[in-house]
Structure formats: C-alpha cells, structure tokens
VOBA-1610 file (N, C-alpha, C; in pm, whole numbers, padded with zeros to 5 digits, always signed):
BEGIN
Met+00082-00121+00000Met+00000+00000+00000Met+00087+00127+00000Gln+00189+00129+00089Gln+00277+00244+00097Gln+00351+00267-00034Glu+00397+00158-00097Glu+00470+00171-00224Glu+00379+00224-00334Arg+00253+00177-00336Arg+00160+00223-00438Arg+00132+00373-00422Leu+00116+00417-00297Leu+00093+00559-00272Leu+00213+00642-00315Leu+00336+00590-00288Leu+00457+00661-00331Leu+00461+00672-00483Asp+00429+00563-00552Asp+00429+00564-00699Asp+00330+00665-00753Gln+00212+00672-00691Gln+00110+00767-00736Gln+00158+00911-00714Gln+00223+00936-00600Gln+00278+01069-00574Gln+00380+01108-00679Ile+00468+01014-00712Ile+00576+01042-00808Ile+00519+01071-00946Glu+00415+00998-00986Glu+00353+01020-01117Glu+00297+01162-01129Arg+00251+01218-01017Arg+00192+01353-01019Arg+00296+01462-00994Met+00421+01423-00976Met+00524+01518-00934Met+00590+01587-01054His+00515+01667-01127His+00571+01740-01241His+00655+01855-01190His+00768+01878-01256His+00858+01986-01216His+00924+02045-01339Phe+00986+02162-01322Phe+01046+02235-01433Phe+01196+02211-01438Thr+01248+02204-01560Thr+01393+02200-01580Thr+01447+02342-01568Pro+01578+02360-01550Pro+01634+02496-01545Pro+01600+02579-01669Asp+01603+02516-01786Asp+01568+02589-01909Asp+01422+02633-01907Glu+01335+02546-01857Glu+01192+02581-01850Glu+01167+02693-01749Ile+01241+02693-01640Ile+01228+02802-01542Ile+01265+02936-01608Ala+01373+02935-01685Ala+01416+03058-01754Ala+01309+03105-01852Leu+01251+03010-01926Leu+01145+03045-02022Leu+01021+03097-01951Leu+00987+03033-01840Leu+00868+03074-01764Leu+00884+03217-01712Leu+00998+03247-01651Leu+01020+03380-01596Leu+01025+03486-01707Lys+01080+03448-01822Lys+01087+03540-01935Lys+00947+03574-01987Ala+00853+03478-01973Ala+00717+03497-02023Ala+00632+03584-01930Ile+00682+03613-01810Ile+00605+03689-01711Ile+00652+03834-01709Ala+00566+03925-01752Ala+00599+04067-01748Ala+00540+04135-01625Asn+00431+04081-01572Asn+00363+04140-01458Asn+00450+04132-01332Ala+00471+04244-01263Ala+00560+04249-01147Ala+00511+04161-01033Arg+00380+04162-01008Arg+00325+04078-00901Arg+00349+03932-00928Asp+00317+03888-01049Asp+00325+03746-01082Asp+00469+03697-01082Lys+00562+03781-01127Lys+00703+03740-01127Lys+00753+03724-00984Ala+00713+03815-00895Ala+00754+03804-00755Ala+00697+03677-00692Ile+00575+03643-00725Ile+00511+03522-00671Ile+00588+03398-00714Val+00622+03390-00842Val+00693+03272-00893Val+00831+03260-00829His+00901+03372-00812His+01033+03367-00747His+01020+03316-00603Leu+00921+03365-00531Leu+00902+03321-00392Leu+00867+03172-00385Ala+00779+03128-00473Ala+00738+02987-00474Ala+00855+02897-00510Leu+00937+02939-00605Leu+01053+02859-00644Leu+01158+02853-00534Asp+01178+02963-00463Asp+01282+02970-00361Asp+01243+02897-00233His+01112+02895-00202His+01069+02844-00071His+00966+02731-00080Gly+00936+02684-00200Gly+00845+02571-00214Gly+00706+02600-00160Leu+00651+02717-00193Leu+00521+02757-00139Leu+00406+02700-00221Arg+00302+02659-00151Arg+00177+02620-00216Arg+00101+02747-00257Ser+00005+02730-00349Ser-00073+02846-00393Ser-00151+02907-00277Ser-00205+02823-00189Ser-00280+02875-00074Ser-00191+02950+00022Glu-00062+02912+00030Glu+00032+02980+00118Glu+00070+03118+00065Ile+00070+03133-00068Ile+00092+03265-00128Ile-00018+03360-00084Gly-00142+03313-00086Gly-00256+03395-00049Gly-00258+03435+00098Leu-00187+03361+00182Leu-00183+03391+00325Leu-00083+03500+00361Leu+00009+03530+00270Leu+00113+03630+00300Leu+00053+03770+00312Asp+00097+03842+00415Asp+00050+03979+00440Asp+00167+04076+00425Ile+00136+04202+00397Ile+00242+04302+00383Ile+00326+04310+00511Gly+00265+04282+00626Gly+00337+04285+00753Gly+00432+04169+00773Asp+00426+04069+00683Asp+00516+03954+00693Asp+00650+03980+00625Tyr+00660+04092+00556Tyr+00782+04125+00481Tyr+00866+04227+00557Phe+00996+04199+00570Phe+01088+04287+00641Phe+01207+04319+00551Pro+01212+04440+00495Pro+01324+04475+00407Pro+01454+04486+00485Gly+01564+04443+00422Gly+01694+04456+00484Gly+01740+04601+00484Lys+01811+04639+00590Lys+01854+04778+00603Lys+01987+04806+00533Thr+02068+04699+00516Thr+02196+04714+00446Thr+02216+04592+00356His+02322+04594+00273His+02349+04480+00185His+02393+04358+00265Leu+02433+04380+00391Leu+02472+04268+00477Leu+02352+04209+00552Cys+02239+04276+00543Cys+02118+04231+00612Cys+02009+04207+00507Pro+01991+04082+00461Pro+01898+04054+00352Pro+01752+04074+00390Asp+01668+04091+00290Asp+01524+04099+00313Asp+01476+03966+00371Arg+01374+03974+00457Arg+01320+03855+00520Arg+01169+03852+00503Ile+01113+03731+00513Ile+00968+03716+00504Ile+00924+03603+00596Val+00809+03620+00658Val+00753+03518+00746Val+00659+03430+00663Leu+00693+03304+00649Leu+00614+03210+00569Leu+00510+03142+00656Lys+00389+03133+00605Lys+00280+03067+00677Lys+00244+02940+00601Arg+00275+02827+00660Arg+00253+02698+00594Arg+00117+02641+00632Val+00065+02553+00546Val-00061+02485+00572Val-00038+02334+00572Lys-00145+02259+00596Lys-00143+02113+00597Lys-00043+02057+00699Gly-00029+02125+00812Gly+00056+02076+00919Gly+00203+02104+00901Ser+00242+02175+00795Ser+00383+02208+00774Ser+00425+02322+00867Ile+00557+02336+00884Ile+00612+02432+00979Ile+00657+02558+00906Gly+00599+02671+00944Gly+00636+02798+00882Gly+00748+02865+00959Gly+00766+02992+00934Gly+00870+03067+01004Gly+00936+03169+00915Glu+01032+03238+00971Glu+01101+03344+00899Glu+01206+03288+00804Ala+01215+03345+00684Ala+01313+03301+00584Ala+01378+03423+00520Met+01503+03405+00479Met+01573+03512+00407Met+01544+03501+00258Leu+01530+03614+00192Leu+01503+03616+00049Leu+01633+03615-00030Gly+01632+03540-00140Gly+01746+03540-00229Gly+01749+03668-00311Pro+01859+03692-00384Pro+01873+03818-00460Pro+01763+03841-00563Glu+01730+03736-00640Glu+01630+03754-00746Glu+01491+03777-00687Ala+01457+03702-00582Ala+01328+03721-00517Ala+01320+03860-00455Thr+01430+03907-00398Thr+01433+04041-00338Thr+01406+04149-00442Ile+01474+04140-00556Ile+01455+04239-00664Ile+01311+04236-00714Ala+01258+04114-00736Ala+01122+04099-00789Ala+01018+04152-00690Leu+01036+04120-00562Leu+00938+04164-00463Leu+00941+04315-00444Arg+01060+04374-00446Arg+01069+04520-00432Arg+01005+04591-00552Lys+01020+04535-00671Lys+00954+04593-00790Lys+00803+04588-00774Trp+00753+04474-00722Trp+00608+04461-00703Trp+00559+04561-00598Leu+00633+04580-00492Leu+00589+04670-00385Leu+00586+04815-00432Arg+00670+04849-00531Arg+00662+04984-00587Arg+00530+05005-00662Val+00475+04896-00713Val+00344+04902-00781Val+00231+04895-00678Arg+00244+04803-00584Arg+00139+04778-00486Arg+00125+04888-00385Gly+00237+04943-00340Gly+00236+05036-00227Gly+00251+04959-00097Arg+00258+05032+00014Arg+00281+04969+00145Arg+00159+04971+00235Asn+00041+04988+00177Asn-00081+04986+00257Asn-00103+04849+00319Ala-00171+04845+00431Ala-00198+04719+00500Ala-00283+04628+00412Gly-00266+04498+00435Gly-00345+04401+00360Gly-00261+04288+00307Pro-00320+04202+00225Pro-00244+04089+00167Pro-00125+04139+00086Leu-00019+04061+00086Leu+00102+04099+00012Leu+00076+04097-00138Phe+00005+03995-00184Phe-00024+03981-00327Phe-00174+04000-00348Ile-00209+04114-00405Ile-00350+04152-00415Ile-00397+04153-00561Thr-00528+04146-00575Thr-00592+04159-00705Thr-00629+04306-00727Gln-00694+04336-00838Gln-00737+04474-00865Gln-00838+04521-00761Arg-00908+04425-00700Arg-01004+04461-00594Arg-00936+04469-00457Arg-00803+04451-00455Arg-00723+04457-00333Arg-00756+04345-00235Thr-00802+04233-00288Thr-00821+04112-00208Thr-00704+04018-00236Ala-00684+03920-00145Ala-00574+03826-00161Ala-00592+03743-00287Ile-00485+03719-00359Ile-00492+03638-00480Ile-00531+03495-00442Ser-00615+03433-00523Ser-00670+03302-00489Ser-00593+03188-00556Arg-00617+03066-00507Arg-00555+02947-00565Arg-00596+02930-00711Asn-00724+02951-00740Asn-00772+02934-00877Asn-00706+03034-00972Thr-00690+03158-00925Thr-00626+03259-01008Thr-00481+03222-01036Leu-00412+03171-00935Leu-00272+03133-00954Leu-00259+03017-01052Asp-00348+02920-01044Asp-00342+02810-01140Asp-00373+02857-01282Asp-00470+02948-01294Asp-00501+03004-01427Asp-00381+03079-01484Leu-00313+03154-01398Leu-00195+03229-01444Leu-00084+03134-01488Met-00064+03025-01414Met+00039+02928-01452Met+00009+02866-01587Lys-00117+02836-01611Lys-00155+02780-01742Lys-00124+02879-01853Lys-00156+03006-01830Lys-00132+03109-01933Lys+00018+03127-01958Tyr+00095+03139-01852Tyr+00238+03165-01869Tyr+00311+03043-01927Cys+00272+02923-01886Cys+00336+02803-01942Cys+00304+02790-02091Glu+00182+02822-02128Glu+00146+02818-02271Glu+00228+02920-02349Asn+00242+03041-02295Asn+00321+03144-02363Asn+00468+03107-02373Ala+00516+03029-02275Ala+00657+02990-02273Ala+00683+02861-02350Gly+00577+02798-02401Gly+00593+02673-02475Gly+00623+02554-02385Ile+00576+02558-02262Ile+00598+02449-02166Ile+00478+02356-02167Ser+00502+02228-02154Ser+00397+02127-02160Ser+00281+02158-02066Pro+00156+02140-02111Pro+00039+02167-02026Pro+00035+02082-01899Glu+00096+01964-01902Glu+00093+01879-01782Glu+00173+01940-01668Lys+00262+02034-01698Lys+00340+02101-01594Lys+00278+02235-01554Ala+00170+02273-01620Ala+00112+02406-01600Ala+00025+02411-01475His+00085+02384-01362His+00017+02389-01233His+00109+02456-01132Phe+00052+02531-01040Phe+00132+02603-00943Phe+00216+02509-00857His+00163+02391-00830His+00233+02296-00743His+00365+02250-00804Ala+00378+02262-00936Ala+00504+02222-01000Ala+00621+02309-00951Leu+00592+02432-00907Leu+00697+02519-00852Leu+00750+02463-00720Lys+00659+02409-00638Lys+00699+02349-00511Lys+00788+02227-00535His+00747+02141-00629His+00828+02023-00661His+00965+02063-00716Thr+00968+02167-00797Thr+01094+02214-00853Thr+01188+02261-00742Cys+01136+02335-00646Cys+01215+02382-00532Cys+01273+02263-00455Ala+01190+02163-00429Ala+01236+02046-00353Ala+01347+01971-00426Leu+01331+01950-00555Leu+01429+01874-00631Leu+01560+01953-00649Gln+01550+02085-00664Gln+01671+02166-00670Gln+01748+02159-00538Thr+01675+02162-00427Thr+01739+02152-00296Thr+01806+02017-00278Leu+01740+01911-00322Leu+01795+01776-00308Leu+01920+01759-00395Arg+01918+01812-00515Arg+02037+01805-00601Arg+02154+01881-00539Leu+02124+01992-00478Leu+02229+02076-00421Leu+02290+02016-00294Thr+02205+01966-00205Thr+02252+01923-00073Thr+02264+01772-00057Arg+02197+01695-00145Arg+02190+01549-00132Arg+02143+01509+00008Ser+02050+01585+00060Ser+01999+01562+00195Ser+01847+01575+00197Leu+01779+01467+00232Leu+01634+01474+00245Leu+01592+01562+00362Val+01676+01568+00463Val+01645+01656+00575Val+01643+01802+00529Ser+01734+01837+00439Ser+01734+01972+00384Ser+01604+02002+00310Val+01554+01903+00238Val+01425+01919+00170Val+01314+01939+00272Gln+01317+01859+00378Gln+01217+01871+00484Gln+01218+02011+00543Leu+01336+02062+00573Leu+01348+02194+00634Leu+01308+02304+00536Lys+01350+02290+00411Lys+01322+02392+00310Lys+01172+02408+00289Leu+01098+02296+00282Leu+00956+02300+00255Leu+00870+02302+00382Gly+00936+02293+00497Gly+00862+02301+00623Gly+00784+02177+00659Tyr+00821+02061+00603Tyr+00749+01939+00635Tyr+00766+01903+00782Ala+00658+01862+00848Ala+00666+01820+00987Ala+00727+01681+00998Ser+00717+01601+00890Ser+00770+01465+00891Ser+00866+01445+00774Leu+00975+01375+00802Leu+01072+01345+00697Leu+01012+01256+00589Gln+00911+01179+00626Gln+00845+01087+00532Gln+00789+01161+00411Ser+00749+01286+00432Ser+00690+01364+00322Ser+00791+01395+00213Ala+00920+01392+00247Ala+01024+01424+00149Ala+01070+01302+00069Leu+01032+01181+00110Leu+01080+01059+00045Leu+01054+01052-00106Pro+00936+01092-00155Pro+00911+01081-00299Pro+01015+01155-00384Tyr+01073+01262-00333Tyr+01170+01337-00412Tyr+01298+01256-00434Ala+01337+01174-00336Ala+01454+01087-00354Ala+01426+00984-00462Arg+01302+00936-00468Arg+01265+00837-00569Arg+01269+00899-00708Val+01228+01025-00719Val+01230+01093-00850Val+01372+01102-00903Leu+01467+01129-00811Leu+01606+01150-00852Leu+01694+01029-00827Gln+01636+00913-00801Gln+01716+00798-00758Gln+01825+00762-00859Ser+01800+00784-00989Ser+01901+00750-01089Ser+02022+00841-01080Glu+02006+00958-01015Glu+02118+01050-01004Glu+02206+01022-00882Phe+02160+00932-00795Phe+02234+00902-00673Phe+02266+00754-00668Glu+02388+00718-00696Glu+02426+00577-00696Glu+02410+00519-00556Gly+02358+00398-00551Gly+02345+00328-00425Gly+02215+00353-00353Val+02128+00439-00405Val+01998+00460-00342Val+01902+00354-00394Ala+01857+00268-00307Ala+01769+00157-00348Ala+01638+00211-00400Ala+01581+00141-00497Ala+01457+00186-00559Ala+01343+00194-00460Arg+01346+00107-00358Arg+01237+00105-00261Arg+01286+00150-00123Ser+01389+00230-00121Ser+01448+00271+00006Ser+01357+00364+00082Val+01354+00350+00213Val+01282+00444+00298Val+01380+00513+00393Thr+01509+00502+00362Thr+01609+00567+00447Thr+01598+00718+00437Pro+01610+00792+00548Pro+01595+00936+00543Pro+01716+01010+00492Ser+01828+00942+00469Ser+01947+01013+00425Ser+02008+00946+00304Leu+02073+01025+00220Leu+02132+00976+00098Leu+02277+00936+00123Pro+02335+00851+00036Pro+02464+00792+00065Pro+02582+00887+00080Thr+02568+01009+00030Thr+02680+01102+00042Thr+02691+01162+00182Glu+02590+01145+00265Glu+02592+01201+00399Glu+02680+01115+00489Ser+02764+01181+00567Ser+02860+01104+00645Ser+02867+01146+00790Gly+02764+01216+00838Gly+02768+01260+00976Gly+02629+01284+01032Tyr+02624+01367+01137Tyr+02499+01393+01207Tyr+02489+01541+01243Val+02368+01593+01237Val+02340+01723+01297Val+02285+01695+01436Tyr+02339+01764+01537Tyr+02296+01739+01674Tyr+02246+01867+01738Phe+02165+01849+01844Phe+02111+01961+01919Phe+02153+01947+02066Val+02214+02050+02119Val+02252+02054+02260Val+02178+02171+02326Glu+02123+02147+02442Glu+02039+02247+02511Glu+02100+02288+02644Thr+02088+02417+02678Thr+02131+02461+02811Thr+02032+02410+02915Glu+02079+02398+03038Glu+01997+02342+03145Glu+01868+02420+03167Asp+01872+02552+03143Asp+01752+02633+03164Asp+01655+02625+03045Gly+01695+02554+02938Gly+01606+02535+02824Gly+01588+02658+02737Gln+01674+02758+02752Gln+01657+02883+02678Gln+01738+02889+02550His+01845+02810+02541His+01933+02815+02425His+01965+02675+02373Val+01990+02668+02241Val+02021+02541+02176Val+02141+02561+02084Lys+02233+02466+02089Lys+02344+02463+01994Lys+02308+02369+01880Ile+02323+02416+01755Ile+02300+02333+01637Ile+02436+02307+01574Gly+02482+02184+01579Gly+02615+02151+01530Gly+02618+02030+01441Phe+02734+02004+01384Phe+02754+01886+01298Phe+02874+01808+01348Ser+02864+01674+01345Ser+02975+01590+01386Ser+02956+01450+01329Thr+03066+01381+01306Thr+03057+01240+01266Thr+03032+01152+01388Arg+03064+01206+01506Arg+03040+01132+01632Arg+02982+01229+01735Pro+02852+01251+01729Pro+02791+01356+01811Pro+02806+01337+01961Arg+02801+01213+02010Arg+02813+01194+02154Arg+02953+01227+02203Gln+03054+01186+02125Gln+03190+01221+02161Gln+03211+01373+02151Arg+03150+01433+02049Arg+03159+01577+02032Arg+03096+01647+02152Phe+02984+01594+02201Phe+02914+01655+02315Phe+03002+01657+02440Thr+03068+01547+02466Thr+03152+01540+02586Thr+03272+01633+02576Gly+03311+01667+02453Gly+03428+01752+02435Gly+03396+01899+02418Leu+03268+01936+02428Leu+03231+02076+02409Leu+03294+02163+02517Gly+03339+02280+02475Gly+03398+02373+02570Gly+03293+02458+02639Thr+03333+02572+02680Thr+03242+02659+02756Thr+03182+02770+02671Leu+03199+02763+02538Leu+03145+02867+02451Leu+02994+02851+02437Arg+02922+02904+02534Arg+02777+02898+02534Arg+02724+03026+02598Pro+02597+03057+02576Pro+02546+03188+02616Pro+02521+03204+02765Ser+02548+03105+02846Ser+02528+03117+02990Ser+02618+03017+03059Ser+02617+03021+03190Ser+02701+02929+03268Ser+02626+02801+03305Phe+02507+02781+03250Phe+02429+02662+03281Phe+02495+02536+03226Ala+02464+02425+03287Ala+02507+02296+03234Ala+02433+02271+03103Ile+02483+02178+03024Ile+02421+02149+02895Ile+02386+02001+02886Arg+02292+01970+02795Arg+02255+01831+02773Arg+02233+01808+02624Leu+02261+01686+02578Leu+02240+01649+02438Leu+02093+01612+02419Ile+02023+01686+02333Ile+01882+01655+02305Ile+01871+01535+02212Gly+01951+01535+02105Gly+01945+01427+02008Gly+02017+01463+01880Ser+02022+01370+01785Ser+02089+01393+01657Ser+02019+01312+01550Phe+02049+01344+01423Phe+01992+01269+01312Phe+02092+01268+01197Pro+02092+01164+01111Pro+02187+01157+00999Pro+02164+01274+00904Ala+02271+01345+00871Ala+02259+01461+00784Ala+02397+01504+00736Ser+02403+01617+00669Ser+02529+01668+00615Ser+02556+01807+00670Arg+02675+01859+00640Arg+02707+01995+00682Arg+02615+02097+00613Glu+02568+02063+00492Glu+02475+02152+00424Glu+02345+02165+00504Thr+02302+02053+00567Thr+02181+02057+00648Thr+02202+02148+00769Glu+02318+02138+00831Glu+02351+02227+00943Glu+02344+02373+00897Ser+02396+02400+00777Ser+02394+02537+00724Ser+02252+02585+00701Trp+02166+02496+00649Trp+02026+02531+00628Trp+01962+02573+00760Leu+01989+02494+00866Leu+01932+02525+00998Leu+01983+02658+01051His+02113+02681+01037His+02169+02808+01082His+02106+02925+01008Gln+02087+02908+00878Gln+02027+03015+00798Gln+01881+03037+00838Lys+01810+02928+00858Lys+01666+02936+00890Lys+01643+03011+01021Phe+01733+02991+01119Phe+01713+03052+01250Phe+01814+03164+01278Glu+01862+03227+01171Glu+01961+03334+01186Glu+01915+03444+01280Ser+01787+03478+01275Ser+01736+03587+01358Ser+01738+03553+01506Ala+01752+03422+01539Ala+01754+03380+01679Ala+01896+03346+01726Arg+01997+03372+01641Arg+02135+03337+01678Arg+02186+03429+01789Asp+02252+03365+01887Asp+02308+03440+01999Asp+02460+03449+01991Asn+02523+03334+01968Asn+02669+03331+01971Asn+02717+03207+01896Gly+02783+03226+01782Gly+02834+03112+01706Gly+02722+03018+01663Glu+02725+02895+01715Glu+02624+02796+01681Glu+02513+02787+01786Trp+02510+02884+01876Trp+02407+02887+01981Trp+02292+02978+01939Phe+02168+02928+01962Phe+02048+03000+01921Phe+01949+03005+02037Arg+01871+03112+02040Arg+01761+03116+02136Arg+01659+03010+02099Lys+01606+02939+02198Lys+01512+02830+02170Lys+01372+02889+02152Thr+01345+02936+02031Thr+01215+02992+01999Thr+01112+02879+01987Pro+00984+02911+01996Pro+00881+02807+01978Pro+00895+02733+01845Glu+00931+02807+01739Glu+00948+02744+01608Glu+01064+02645+01610Leu+01177+02683+01671Leu+01291+02593+01679Leu+01258+02471+01765Ala+01184+02492+01872Ala+01147+02379+01958Ala+01058+02279+01884Arg+00964+02330+01804Arg+00877+02242+01725Arg+00956+02163+01624Leu+01051+02228+01559Leu+01130+02160+01457Leu+01219+02052+01519Ile+01277+02079+01636Ile+01359+01979+01704Ile+01274+01857+01739Arg+01153+01880+01788Arg+01064+01767+01820Arg+01034+01685+01695Ala+01015+01753+01582Ala+00983+01683+01457Ala+01102+01600+01409Leu+01225+01648+01435Leu+01344+01580+01382Leu+01398+01471+01474Val+01398+01497+01603Val+01459+01400+01695Val+01365+01353+01806Gly+01240+01400+01806Gly+01143+01354+01906Gly+01150+01429+02037
//
C-alpha cells in the first residue's frame, strides 16, 4: 500500500527544468506574478500559502549585509517561520511593492485589493506556461513546489534539507523526491525508505542549556563524543545536555543556521524559539 501511494505521488510530481524556469520567468511581465513565482521557487510555497502572505510579513533589509526577510505561513501541518530572500526574489518583490504600495493588507493583491486566490494562480500558470511553450501537464502552481524540492535535493543530497526547506513536519513527506532523482544518486535503493542519501557522512545534533533557553545546532561524525568535548562557549554558565541527533550533512547544518539566523546568539548557539522547539521535536522527538 505504501509503495503504491509513493508511486502515485511520483507520477503527479511534475517539475520544471532549469531551461523551462528561464522560459517561464521570461514569459512573465507582470511584477506581481514574477515576484510570486520567485518566492514559490525559492521556498516551495503552495498556492494557498501565497494567499496567506500579508504586507506585515515582509521585512526589508537595512543594508546589503542584512537581507530581506519574510515570514512564511505553511498549511497542511507544515512548519512555517522566517526566511531570508534570495537576490532575485528580493529584486522581484521590491519591484512589485513599488506598484502595490505599502498599505496594510495581503502581500499579493488583485485589482479589488483582495488576496490572490488558488484558482487565479493556477489560471496564471496555465497562461504563462502556454506562452513559454511548456507542456500543459506542468502548467500547475504545485510544479513550482516540486521544482524547489528537487533543486534543494540536487544541491545538498539531503532529504532533511528538503524537509526543512519545505517546512514538512515529517521526513516521510520528502521521500518521494529521492525516488524521483534515484538515478542521479548511486546506491539509493529503488524502494528505500532511508531518510538520508549515501553522500551524507555525519549527524546534525542539538545541545540544550539546562535552563532550556538556548540550543546549539552543530555537525559531527560522532555527536556523543563531540558533546563530551564541548567547551564553555555557550550563552550562559548553565550545564548542557544532548537533546538528540539525526543523519545529515554539513549543508543541512547550514540550512538550519540560515533558517534561525534571527535567533542566533553566539556562534552555533540559538535562542530556543517556539518554532525551533517544534522543529527539534519533529526531527529528533
């Protein structure tokens, strides 16, 4: 039953090639729509999640060293939170805001100043894909989410990175993407349910201060030995304890550091925000 469901998921998992992404973006002249596509590609957003974004969720960076940020609101049990915008998404979103203005309300609005709907986004994808000469079977907004996941997997070779990027509460949700790319990763069994790919050679671990206020996010090939050897570089004089670890790569550690940059206190130590606590529970129980 589980295998059949996985196969059905994979059959529906249409995604864009890099050339198709370039053609799609070239076909979009509208500032709002281009910003939406960039955000969806960068963060794997569903169409309904685009409609949930509010102007108050966007925080422009004050200098070139402080990137623009946005608070993502996930649905279907996924984990949202603050994310940094990439250069192209930043340029596209700023262009849209010059058209939209900074009045309160949904970030992406229609002519009636209401939030853009799922149906409208799917209709726009059909129009732009047709104009770009892209197959109609890919002309769905969800194909942007799949494209984001597969690009992340190719880059990091880590299913955990896919989980974090898309905000999945369970690693199981990321498994179909490994099956889609299995031919690109030698040694990945066709029916594998392992959460990590063969290039991963270590663990991401979480260490917590005794007062429960701060967490260290680190990487090690031997996390328990690493824990016993930790020095005193922590944000307080409290004792520390190892919460847990999971198989991953240094790229996964980097994703986590980037995701919780706003909560960083010192080096690899972060304030234990509710979002970080939820994610730790999802990853290590």
